[in-house]
All heavy atoms as a GROMACS GRO file, in nm:
protein
  553
    1MET      N    1  10.312  19.353  23.163
    1MET     CA    2  10.230  19.443  23.081
    1MET      C    3  10.257  19.590  23.107
    1MET      O    4  10.291  19.623  23.229
    1MET     CB    5  10.087  19.411  23.117
    1MET     CG    6  10.028  19.280  23.076
    1MET     SD    7   9.996  19.279  22.900
    1MET     CE    8  10.064  19.126  22.859
    2SER      N    9  10.233  19.665  23.013
    2SER     CA   10  10.254  19.807  23.027
    2SER      C   11  10.132  19.870  23.091
    2SER      O   12  10.013  19.815  23.096
    2SER     CB   13  10.257  19.872  22.888
    2SER     OG   14  10.372  19.830  22.819
    3PRO      N   15  10.150  19.982  23.161
    3PRO     CA   16  10.034  20.048  23.221
    3PRO      C   17   9.924  20.075  23.114
    3PRO      O   18   9.950  20.105  23.007
    3PRO     CB   19  10.083  20.185  23.274
    3PRO     CG   20  10.227  20.163  23.293
    3PRO     CD   21  10.271  20.060  23.184
    4GLY      N   22   9.799  20.043  23.157
    4GLY     CA   23   9.687  20.067  23.073
    4GLY      C   24   9.653  19.949  22.968
    4GLY      O   25   9.558  19.947  22.898
    5VAL      N   26   9.744  19.840  22.986
    5VAL     CA   27   9.734  19.724  22.888
    5VAL      C   28   9.670  19.614  22.986
    5VAL      O   29   9.733  19.571  23.085
    5VAL     CB   30   9.856  19.682  22.816
    5VAL    CG1   31   9.832  19.564  22.742
    5VAL    CG2   32   9.899  19.799  22.737
    6PHE      N   33   9.568  19.549  22.939
    6PHE     CA   34   9.500  19.439  23.016
    6PHE      C   35   9.532  19.307  22.949
    6PHE      O   36   9.534  19.297  22.829
    6PHE     CB   37   9.352  19.457  23.019
    6PHE     CG   38   9.302  19.567  23.122
    6PHE    CD1   39   9.306  19.702  23.075
    6PHE    CD2   40   9.264  19.528  23.237
    6PHE    CE1   41   9.268  19.801  23.155
    6PHE    CE2   42   9.217  19.635  23.331
    6PHE     CZ   43   9.230  19.780  23.285
    7TYR      N   44   9.547  19.206  23.030
    7TYR     CA   45   9.569  19.063  22.989
    7TYR      C   46   9.449  18.984  23.032
    7TYR      O   47   9.413  18.981  23.151
    7TYR     CB   48   9.700  19.013  23.049
    7TYR     CG   49   9.706  18.857  23.040
    7TYR    CD1   50   9.763  18.809  22.914
    7TYR    CD2   51   9.666  18.766  23.133
    7TYR    CE1   52   9.784  18.665  22.904
    7TYR    CE2   53   9.681  18.636  23.113
    7TYR     CZ   54   9.737  18.591  22.997
    7TYR     OH   55   9.742  18.449  22.990
    8ILE      N   56   9.387  18.917  22.937
    8ILE     CA   57   9.262  18.840  22.972
    8ILE      C   58   9.289  18.695  22.919
    8ILE      O   59   9.294  18.674  22.803
    8ILE     CB   60   9.147  18.899  22.907
    8ILE    CG1   61   9.114  19.034  22.960
    8ILE    CG2   62   9.020  18.809  22.933
    8ILE    CD1   63   9.003  19.104  22.894
    9ASP      N   64   9.290  18.598  23.006
    9ASP     CA   65   9.309  18.462  22.987
    9ASP      C   66   9.166  18.394  22.961
    9ASP      O   67   9.093  18.377  23.056
    9ASP     CB   68   9.380  18.387  23.095
    9ASP     CG   69   9.411  18.239  23.064
    9ASP    OD1   70   9.353  18.187  22.964
    9ASP    OD2   71   9.496  18.184  23.132
   10LEU      N   72   9.121  18.378  22.844
   10LEU     CA   73   8.996  18.337  22.808
   10LEU      C   74   8.964  18.194  22.866
   10LEU      O   75   8.855  18.156  22.871
   10LEU     CB   76   8.959  18.354  22.662
   10LEU     CG   77   8.957  18.492  22.613
   10LEU    CD1   78   8.928  18.489  22.453
   10LEU    CD2   79   8.840  18.569  22.679
   11ASP      N   80   9.067  18.117  22.896
   11ASP     CA   81   9.051  17.989  22.940
   11ASP      C   82   9.024  17.984  23.088
   11ASP      O   83   8.971  17.884  23.150
   11ASP     CB   84   9.180  17.908  22.919
   11ASP     CG   85   9.162  17.753  22.940
   11ASP    OD1   86   9.057  17.704  22.903
   11ASP    OD2   87   9.260  17.689  22.991
   12ARG      N   88   9.040  18.095  23.160
   12ARG     CA   89   9.018  18.099  23.313
   12ARG      C   90   8.895  18.192  23.350
   12ARG      O   91   8.858  18.181  23.462
   12ARG     CB   92   9.148  18.158  23.377
   12ARG     CG   93   9.269  18.066  23.344
   12ARG     CD   94   9.395  18.138  23.383
   12ARG     NE   95   9.457  18.082  23.496
   12ARG     CZ   96   9.552  18.141  23.564
   12ARG    NH1   97   9.596  18.258  23.526
   12ARG    NH2   98   9.608  18.086  23.659
   13ILE      N   99   8.850  18.280  23.266
   13ILE     CA  100   8.749  18.372  23.317
   13ILE      C  101   8.606  18.322  23.280
   13ILE      O  102   8.597  18.226  23.199
   13ILE     CB  103   8.758  18.510  23.257
   13ILE    CG1  104   8.742  18.510  23.103
   13ILE    CG2  105   8.897  18.573  23.289
   13ILE    CD1  106   8.722  18.644  23.045
   14THR      N  107   8.505  18.375  23.336
   14THR     CA  108   8.372  18.337  23.316
   14THR      C  109   8.302  18.460  23.261
   14THR      O  110   8.370  18.572  23.253
   14THR     CB  111   8.301  18.305  23.446
   14THR    OG1  112   8.296  18.419  23.529
   14THR    CG2  113   8.361  18.190  23.516
   15ASP      N  114   8.182  18.435  23.205
   15ASP     CA  115   8.108  18.565  23.157
   15ASP      C  116   8.090  18.666  23.256
   15ASP      O  117   8.099  18.791  23.234
   15ASP     CB  118   7.975  18.515  23.098
   15ASP     CG  119   7.981  18.433  22.974
   15ASP    OD1  120   8.076  18.468  22.892
   15ASP    OD2  121   7.895  18.336  22.957
   16ALA      N  122   8.070  18.622  23.388
   16ALA     CA  123   8.043  18.727  23.486
   16ALA      C  124   8.181  18.792  23.520
   16ALA      O  125   8.175  18.923  23.541
   16ALA     CB  126   8.012  18.650  23.626
   17ASP      N  127   8.298  18.730  23.510
   17ASP     CA  128   8.427  18.804  23.530
   17ASP      C  129   8.443  18.896  23.416
   17ASP      O  130   8.485  19.021  23.442
   17ASP     CB  131   8.545  18.700  23.517
   17ASP     CG  132   8.544  18.595  23.620
   17ASP    OD1  133   8.499  18.625  23.739
   17ASP    OD2  134   8.600  18.482  23.601
   18PHE      N  135   8.408  18.877  23.297
   18PHE     CA  136   8.430  18.964  23.183
   18PHE      C  137   8.337  19.086  23.197
   18PHE      O  138   8.371  19.197  23.180
   18PHE     CB  139   8.405  18.901  23.051
   18PHE     CG  140   8.422  18.992  22.932
   18PHE    CD1  141   8.554  19.026  22.890
   18PHE    CD2  142   8.322  19.053  22.860
   18PHE    CE1  143   8.577  19.114  22.786
   18PHE    CE2  144   8.342  19.139  22.757
   18PHE     CZ  145   8.473  19.161  22.716
   19SER      N  146   8.202  19.049  23.237
   19SER     CA  147   8.111  19.174  23.259
   19SER      C  148   8.154  19.262  23.361
   19SER      O  149   8.143  19.379  23.352
   19SER     CB  150   7.980  19.115  23.293
   19SER     OG  151   7.916  19.038  23.182
   20ALA      N  152   8.220  19.207  23.466
   20ALA     CA  153   8.269  19.290  23.583
   20ALA      C  154   8.390  19.382  23.545
   20ALA      O  155   8.394  19.494  23.585
   20ALA     CB  156   8.314  19.197  23.693
   21VAL      N  157   8.469  19.332  23.443
   21VAL     CA  158   8.592  19.408  23.413
   21VAL      C  159   8.568  19.505  23.289
   21VAL      O  160   8.636  19.582  23.256
   21VAL     CB  161   8.712  19.329  23.399
   21VAL    CG1  162   8.712  19.245  23.262
   21VAL    CG2  163   8.843  19.399  23.401
   22LEU      N  164   8.454  19.484  23.220
   22LEU     CA  165   8.424  19.550  23.095
   22LEU      C  166   8.433  19.692  23.103
   22LEU      O  167   8.489  19.765  23.027
   22LEU     CB  168   8.284  19.503  23.041
   22LEU     CG  169   8.251  19.562  22.902
   22LEU    CD1  170   8.361  19.521  22.801
   22LEU    CD2  171   8.114  19.512  22.857
   23PRO      N  172   8.377  19.760  23.208
   23PRO     CA  173   8.386  19.906  23.219
   23PRO      C  174   8.535  19.956  23.222
   23PRO      O  175   8.574  20.063  23.161
   23PRO     CB  176   8.313  19.939  23.351
   23PRO     CG  177   8.229  19.830  23.370
   23PRO     CD  178   8.290  19.712  23.316
   24ARG      N  179   8.627  19.888  23.282
   24ARG     CA  180   8.773  19.912  23.282
   24ARG      C  181   8.829  19.900  23.155
   24ARG      O  182   8.925  19.974  23.107
   24ARG     CB  183   8.836  19.844  23.401
   24ARG     CG  184   8.803  19.883  23.529
   24ARG     CD  185   8.858  19.798  23.644
   24ARG     NE  186   9.008  19.796  23.639
   24ARG     CZ  187   9.088  19.711  23.688
   24ARG    NH1  188   9.031  19.608  23.757
   24ARG    NH2  189   9.207  19.722  23.684
   25LEU      N  190   8.789  19.809  23.081
   25LEU     CA  191   8.839  19.768  22.943
   25LEU      C  192   8.816  19.887  22.844
   25LEU      O  193   8.896  19.903  22.750
   25LEU     CB  194   8.792  19.636  22.892
   25LEU     CG  195   8.826  19.517  22.966
   25LEU    CD1  196   8.765  19.388  22.897
   25LEU    CD2  197   8.975  19.492  22.977
   26THR      N  198   8.708  19.958  22.864
   26THR     CA  199   8.669  20.055  22.770
   26THR      C  200   8.783  20.178  22.770
   26THR      O  201   8.780  20.256  22.666
   26THR     CB  202   8.536  20.120  22.804
   26THR    OG1  203   8.531  20.178  22.925
   26THR    CG2  204   8.429  20.007  22.794
   27THR      N  205   8.847  20.187  22.876
   27THR     CA  206   8.957  20.292  22.879
   27THR      C  207   9.090  20.236  22.865
   27THR      O  208   9.199  20.306  22.875
   27THR     CB  209   8.949  20.374  23.018
   27THR    OG1  210   8.969  20.279  23.118
   27THR    CG2  211   8.812  20.426  23.028
   28ALA      N  212   9.107  20.106  22.836
   28ALA     CA  213   9.239  20.047  22.820
   28ALA      C  214   9.312  20.091  22.690
   28ALA      O  215   9.254  20.128  22.590
   28ALA     CB  216   9.214  19.892  22.803
   29ARG      N  217   9.444  20.105  22.705
   29ARG     CA  218   9.528  20.142  22.598
   29ARG      C  219   9.539  20.015  22.500
   29ARG      O  220   9.570  20.035  22.384
   29ARG     CB  221   9.665  20.184  22.645
   29ARG     CG  222   9.656  20.317  22.708
   29ARG     CD  223   9.805  20.368  22.740
   29ARG     NE  224   9.902  20.348  22.637
   29ARG     CZ  225  10.022  20.288  22.650
   29ARG    NH1  226  10.058  20.248  22.777
   29ARG    NH2  227  10.105  20.274  22.553
   30GLY      N  228   9.528  19.899  22.561
   30GLY     CA  229   9.538  19.778  22.482
   30GLY      C  230   9.482  19.660  22.561
   30GLY      O  231   9.474  19.664  22.681
   31ILE      N  232   9.450  19.556  22.488
   31ILE     CA  233   9.390  19.435  22.548
   31ILE      C  234   9.467  19.307  22.497
   31ILE      O  235   9.448  19.309  22.365
   31ILE     CB  236   9.236  19.414  22.541
   31ILE    CG1  237   9.174  19.553  22.600
   31ILE    CG2  238   9.187  19.302  22.622
   31ILE    CD1  239   9.026  19.552  22.571
   32VAL      N  240   9.517  19.218  22.566
   32VAL     CA  241   9.574  19.103  22.513
   32VAL      C  242   9.475  18.989  22.558
   32VAL      O  243   9.451  18.962  22.666
   32VAL     CB  244   9.715  19.069  22.574
   32VAL    CG1  245   9.756  18.933  22.531
   32VAL    CG2  246   9.803  19.185  22.536
   33PHE      N  247   9.410  18.922  22.450
   33PHE     CA  248   9.324  18.806  22.481
   33PHE      C  249   9.408  18.681  22.457
   33PHE      O  250   9.452  18.649  22.344
   33PHE     CB  251   9.203  18.806  22.381
   33PHE     CG  252   9.111  18.920  22.410
   33PHE    CD1  253   9.107  19.037  22.338
   33PHE    CD2  254   9.018  18.908  22.520
   33PHE    CE1  255   9.015  19.138  22.355
   33PHE    CE2  256   8.930  19.011  22.532
   33PHE     CZ  257   8.922  19.122  22.458
   34ASP      N  258   9.428  18.604  22.559
   34ASP     CA  259   9.498  18.472  22.557
   34ASP      C  260   9.398  18.364  22.528
   34ASP      O  261   9.313  18.334  22.605
   34ASP     CB  262   9.562  18.452  22.689
   34ASP     CG  263   9.654  18.325  22.694
   34ASP    OD1  264   9.653  18.248  22.595
   34ASP    OD2  265   9.739  18.323  22.786
   35MET      N  266   9.411  18.306  22.404
   35MET     CA  267   9.321  18.218  22.352
   35MET      C  268   9.396  18.074  22.348
   35MET      O  269   9.348  17.986  22.254
   35MET     CB  270   9.254  18.255  22.228
   35MET     CG  271   9.169  18.368  22.246
   35MET     SD  272   9.081  18.419  22.088
   35MET     CE  273   8.957  18.285  22.091
   36ARG      N  274   9.508  18.062  22.402
   36ARG     CA  275   9.596  17.941  22.392
   36ARG      C  276   9.515  17.811  22.448
   36ARG      O  277   9.536  17.697  22.398
   36ARG     CB  278   9.730  17.946  22.464
   36ARG     CG  279   9.815  18.047  22.388
   36ARG     CD  280   9.940  18.057  22.454
   36ARG     NE  281   9.915  18.135  22.585
   36ARG     CZ  282  10.012  18.152  22.672
   36ARG    NH1  283  10.134  18.104  22.655
   36ARG    NH2  284   9.988  18.225  22.783
   37GLY      N  285   9.430  17.830  22.541
   37GLY     CA  286   9.357  17.717  22.598
   37GLY      C  287   9.231  17.696  22.522
   37GLY      O  288   9.223  17.725  22.408
   38TYR      N  289   9.131  17.619  22.572
   38TYR     CA  290   9.011  17.602  22.499
   38TYR      C  291   8.905  17.665  22.596
   38TYR      O  292   8.860  17.598  22.686
   38TYR     CB  293   8.983  17.450  22.481
   38TYR     CG  294   8.866  17.435  22.392
   38TYR    CD1  295   8.872  17.446  22.253
   38TYR    CD2  296   8.736  17.390  22.445
   38TYR    CE1  297   8.766  17.427  22.170
   38TYR    CE2  298   8.637  17.373  22.369
   38TYR     CZ  299   8.644  17.386  22.229
   38TYR     OH  300   8.536  17.377  22.144
   39PRO      N  301   8.859  17.786  22.577
   39PRO     CA  302   8.761  17.852  22.662
   39PRO      C  303   8.633  17.779  22.671
   39PRO      O  304   8.568  17.749  22.579
   39PRO     CB  305   8.740  17.987  22.594
   39PRO     CG  306   8.858  18.012  22.505
   39PRO     CD  307   8.905  17.872  22.461
   40ARG      N  308   8.593  17.733  22.795
   40ARG     CA  309   8.483  17.662  22.815
   40ARG      C  310   8.373  17.741  22.902
   40ARG      O  311   8.260  17.705  22.911
   40ARG     CB  312   8.505  17.528  22.881
   40ARG     CG  313   8.597  17.439  22.798
   40ARG     CD  314   8.634  17.311  22.874
   40ARG     NE  315   8.730  17.338  22.980
   40ARG     CZ  316   8.857  17.348  22.974
   40ARG    NH1  317   8.907  17.341  22.849
   40ARG    NH2  318   8.934  17.380  23.069
   41GLN      N  319   8.431  17.838  22.978
   41GLN     CA  320   8.343  17.902  23.074
   41GLN      C  321   8.301  18.041  23.032
   41GLN      O  322   8.225  18.113  23.101
   41GLN     CB  323   8.425  17.923  23.209
   41GLN     CG  324   8.476  17.786  23.263
   41GLN     CD  325   8.551  17.825  23.392
   41GLN    OE1  326   8.495  17.841  23.502
   41GLN    NE2  327   8.689  17.830  23.378
   42VAL      N  328   8.337  18.078  22.911
   42VAL     CA  329   8.302  18.218  22.868
   42VAL      C  330   8.257  18.214  22.728
   42VAL      O  331   8.303  18.123  22.647
   42VAL     CB  332   8.435  18.307  22.881
   42VAL    CG1  333   8.542  18.274  22.788
   42VAL    CG2  334   8.390  18.453  22.862
   43ASN      N  335   8.167  18.296  22.689
   43ASN     CA  336   8.110  18.300  22.560
   43ASN      C  337   8.205  18.394  22.464
   43ASN      O  338   8.190  18.524  22.475
   43ASN     CB  339   7.975  18.359  22.562
   43ASN     CG  340   7.900  18.363  22.427
   43ASN    OD1  341   7.976  18.358  22.323
   43ASN    ND2  342   7.766  18.383  22.431
   44THR      N  343   8.303  18.332  22.402
   44THR     CA  344   8.393  18.408  22.324
   44THR      C  345   8.332  18.491  22.215
   44THR      O  346   8.378  18.602  22.188
   44THR     CB  347   8.505  18.320  22.265
   44THR    OG1  348   8.448  18.212  22.190
   44THR    CG2  349   8.592  18.264  22.381
   45ALA      N  350   8.231  18.446  22.152
   45ALA     CA  351   8.162  18.518  22.055
   45ALA      C  352   8.103  18.645  22.111
   45ALA      O  353   8.110  18.760  22.041
   45ALA     CB  354   8.056  18.436  21.984
   46ALA      N  355   8.048  18.650  22.227
   46ALA     CA  356   7.997  18.770  22.286
   46ALA      C  357   8.105  18.870  22.317
   46ALA      O  358   8.094  18.984  22.296
   46ALA     CB  359   7.919  18.736  22.416
   47ILE      N  360   8.223  18.814  22.353
   47ILE     CA  361   8.336  18.905  22.386
   47ILE      C  362   8.380  18.976  22.258
   47ILE      O  363   8.398  19.091  22.256
   47ILE     CB  364   8.445  18.826  22.458
   47ILE    CG1  365   8.416  18.791  22.597
   47ILE    CG2  366   8.584  18.910  22.454
   47ILE    CD1  367   8.509  18.697  22.669
   48LEU      N  368   8.397  18.894  22.155
   48LEU     CA  369   8.441  18.945  22.032
   48LEU      C  370   8.344  19.054  21.976
   48LEU      O  371   8.379  19.149  21.904
   48LEU     CB  372   8.461  18.832  21.922
   48LEU     CG  373   8.579  18.738  21.961
   48LEU    CD1  374   8.590  18.615  21.858
   48LEU    CD2  375   8.709  18.813  21.961
   49ALA      N  376   8.214  19.039  22.006
   49ALA     CA  377   8.120  19.132  21.948
   49ALA      C  378   8.136  19.261  22.021
   49ALA      O  379   8.090  19.370  21.951
   49ALA     CB  380   7.982  19.078  21.984
   50HIS      N  381   8.208  19.280  22.126
   50HIS     CA  382   8.238  19.409  22.196
   50HIS      C  383   8.350  19.478  22.122
   50HIS      O  384   8.370  19.599  22.128
   50HIS     CB  385   8.281  19.390  22.331
   50HIS     CG  386   8.164  19.357  22.426
   50HIS    ND1  387   8.081  19.442  22.470
   50HIS    CD2  388   8.134  19.242  22.476
   50HIS    CE1  389   7.990  19.403  22.552
   50HIS    NE2  390   8.018  19.260  22.558
   51LEU      N  391   8.425  19.404  22.021
   51LEU     CA  392   8.537  19.462  21.960
   51LEU      C  393   8.512  19.523  21.832
   51LEU      O  394   8.592  19.601  21.764
   51LEU     CB  395   8.647  19.359  21.939
   51LEU     CG  396   8.687  19.296  22.076
   51LEU    CD1  397   8.791  19.182  22.049
   51LEU    CD2  398   8.741  19.397  22.167
   52THR      N  399   8.397  19.496  21.770
   52THR     CA  400   8.359  19.552  21.633
   52THR      C  401   8.215  19.565  21.623
   52THR      O  402   8.134  19.507  21.697
   52THR     CB  403   8.418  19.458  21.529
   52THR    OG1  404   8.383  19.501  21.399
   52THR    CG2  405   8.348  19.320  21.530
   53ASP      N  406   8.171  19.656  21.520
   53ASP     CA  407   8.038  19.670  21.501
   53ASP      C  408   7.992  19.603  21.360
   53ASP      O  409   7.878  19.624  21.316
   53ASP     CB  410   7.994  19.816  21.490
   53ASP     CG  411   8.072  19.903  21.403
   53ASP    OD1  412   8.164  19.840  21.330
   53ASP    OD2  413   8.046  20.015  21.382
   54THR      N  414   8.087  19.526  21.304
   54THR     CA  415   8.059  19.444  21.194
   54THR      C  416   8.050  19.305  21.216
   54THR      O  417   8.105  19.258  21.322
   54THR     CB  418   8.154  19.477  21.078
   54THR    OG1  419   8.281  19.442  21.124
   54THR    CG2  420   8.151  19.621  21.043
   55THR      N  421   8.004  19.227  21.134
   55THR     CA  422   7.998  19.076  21.145
   55THR      C  423   8.133  19.017  21.132
   55THR      O  424   8.216  19.059  21.043
   55THR     CB  425   7.912  19.011  21.032
   55THR    OG1  426   7.778  19.070  21.039
   55THR    CG2  427   7.885  18.868  21.045
   56ILE      N  428   8.172  18.932  21.217
   56ILE     CA  429   8.297  18.865  21.215
   56ILE      C  430   8.275  18.726  21.165
   56ILE      O  431   8.191  18.652  21.205
   56ILE     CB  432   8.357  18.856  21.369
   56ILE    CG1  433   8.383  18.979  21.422
   56ILE    CG2  434   8.485  18.770  21.357
   56ILE    CD1  435   8.426  18.989  21.571
   57HIS      N  436   8.361  18.686  21.069
   57HIS     CA  437   8.363  18.549  21.004
   57HIS      C  438   8.484  18.474  21.039
   57HIS      O  439   8.584  18.528  21.040
   57HIS     CB  440   8.354  18.562  20.848
   57HIS     CG  441   8.230  18.639  20.795
   57HIS    ND1  442   8.114  18.580  20.785
   57HIS    CD2  443   8.221  18.767  20.759
   57HIS    CE1  444   8.027  18.664  20.740
   57HIS    NE2  445   8.091  18.776  20.724
   58SER      N  446   8.463  18.344  21.085
   58SER     CA  447   8.574  18.264  21.122
   58SER      C  448   8.628  18.207  20.987
   58SER      O  449   8.556  18.200  20.882
   58SER     CB  450   8.529  18.157  21.215
   58SER     OG  451   8.440  18.064  21.155
   59ALA      N  452   8.735  18.128  21.015
   59ALA     CA  453   8.789  18.059  20.894
   59ALA      C  454   8.698  17.944  20.851
   59ALA      O  455   8.622  17.890  20.941
   59ALA     CB  456   8.923  17.998  20.936
   60ARG      N  457   8.696  17.913  20.732
   60ARG     CA  458   8.613  17.794  20.682
   60ARG      C  459   8.684  17.666  20.722
   60ARG      O  460   8.806  17.650  20.674
   60ARG     CB  461   8.574  17.806  20.547
   60ARG     CG  462   8.485  17.918  20.513
   60ARG     CD  463   8.455  17.926  20.366
   60ARG     NE  464   8.334  17.996  20.342
   60ARG     CZ  465   8.241  17.970  20.272
   60ARG    NH1  466   8.250  17.864  20.183
   60ARG    NH2  467   8.143  18.055  20.257
   61PHE      N  468   8.621  17.575  20.789
   61PHE     CA  469   8.676  17.444  20.813
   61PHE      C  470   8.599  17.336  20.736
   61PHE      O  471   8.494  17.292  20.776
   61PHE     CB  472   8.667  17.410  20.958
   61PHE     CG  473   8.747  17.510  21.056
   61PHE    CD1  474   8.690  17.615  21.113
   61PHE    CD2  475   8.880  17.488  21.067
   61PHE    CE1  476   8.768  17.701  21.191
   61PHE    CE2  477   8.956  17.570  21.141
   61PHE     CZ  478   8.897  17.687  21.200
   62GLU      N  479   8.651  17.324  20.616
   62GLU     CA  480   8.582  17.231  20.516
   62GLU      C  481   8.653  17.101  20.515
   62GLU      O  482   8.784  17.081  20.512
   62GLU     CB  483   8.577  17.291  20.384
   62GLU     CG  484   8.498  17.424  20.382
   62GLU     CD  485   8.491  17.485  20.244
   62GLU    OE1  486   8.532  17.423  20.141
   62GLU    OE2  487   8.455  17.587  20.238
   63VAL      N  488   8.578  16.995  20.514
   63VAL     CA  489   8.625  16.854  20.507
   63VAL      C  490   8.562  16.788  20.388
   63VAL      O  491   8.451  16.795  20.354
   63VAL     CB  492   8.576  16.770  20.631
   63VAL    CG1  493   8.623  16.627  20.616
   63VAL    CG2  494   8.615  16.845  20.755
   64PRO      N  495   8.656  16.754  20.297
   64PRO     CA  496   8.611  16.680  20.174
   64PRO      C  497   8.522  16.561  20.200
   64PRO      O  498   8.545  16.484  20.286
   64PRO     CB  499   8.743  16.648  20.091
   64PRO     CG  500   8.839  16.633  20.204
   64PRO     CD  501   8.799  16.726  20.317
   65LEU      N  502   8.423  16.550  20.114
   65LEU     CA  503   8.344  16.430  20.123
   65LEU      C  504   8.370  16.339  20.004
   65LEU      O  505   8.359  16.379  19.880
   65LEU     CB  506   8.187  16.467  20.107
   65LEU     CG  507   8.092  16.354  20.110
   65LEU    CD1  508   8.100  16.285  20.240
   65LEU    CD2  509   7.952  16.416  20.091
   66VAL      N  510   8.426  16.222  20.033
   66VAL     CA  511   8.462  16.131  19.918
   66VAL      C  512   8.356  16.032  19.908
   66VAL      O  513   8.317  15.966  20.001
   66VAL     CB  514   8.602  16.058  19.962
   66VAL    CG1  515   8.635  15.959  19.848
   66VAL    CG2  516   8.695  16.163  19.988
   67ALA      N  517   8.302  16.019  19.776
   67ALA     CA  518   8.192  15.917  19.754
   67ALA      C  519   8.254  15.816  19.660
   67ALA      O  520   8.309  15.846  19.551
   67ALA     CB  521   8.079  15.993  19.692
   68LEU      N  522   8.233  15.691  19.690
   68LEU     CA  523   8.292  15.580  19.604
   68LEU      C  524   8.177  15.525  19.533
   68LEU      O  525   8.075  15.492  19.582
   68LEU     CB  526   8.357  15.482  19.697
   68LEU     CG  527   8.484  15.524  19.769
   68LEU    CD1  528   8.530  15.410  19.860
   68LEU    CD2  529   8.598  15.573  19.680
   69ARG      N  530   8.196  15.498  19.400
   69ARG     CA  531   8.100  15.430  19.324
   69ARG      C  532   8.158  15.285  19.299
   69ARG      O  533   8.263  15.277  19.239
   69ARG     CB  534   8.075  15.504  19.190
   69ARG     CG  535   8.003  15.629  19.210
   69ARG     CD  536   7.963  15.682  19.078
   69ARG     NE  537   7.855  15.618  19.023
   69ARG     CZ  538   7.800  15.647  18.904
   69ARG    NH1  539   7.850  15.731  18.829
   69ARG    NH2  540   7.689  15.570  18.860
   70ILE      N  541   8.082  15.199  19.336
   70ILE     CA  542   8.124  15.051  19.316
   70ILE      C  543   8.030  14.999  19.208
   70ILE      O  544   7.907  14.996  19.225
   70ILE     CB  545   8.117  14.976  19.449
   70ILE    CG1  546   8.197  15.034  19.554
   70ILE    CG2  547   8.150  14.828  19.425
   70ILE    CD1  548   8.196  14.973  19.682
   71ALA      N  549   8.102  14.959  19.094
   71ALA     CA  550   8.021  14.913  18.978
   71ALA      C  551   7.999  14.760  18.990
   71ALA      O  552   8.060  14.685  19.050
   71ALA     CB  553   8.091  14.938  18.851
   0.00000   0.00000   0.00000
């Protein structure tokens, strides 16, 4: 990483870890959020809320519903 760029592995940190480092992140030149794992210990929505002041929408995960009519 370059100086001033932070790497955060969301699969390994907790909410307390993020809160502790947040003051340092406010002066970061860049932040890399590693989301390759499945974050279980941290509230990712709360972290993302720190990055914008508008509503964030996720992709729509729609599953077709197939209805069969048997005559």
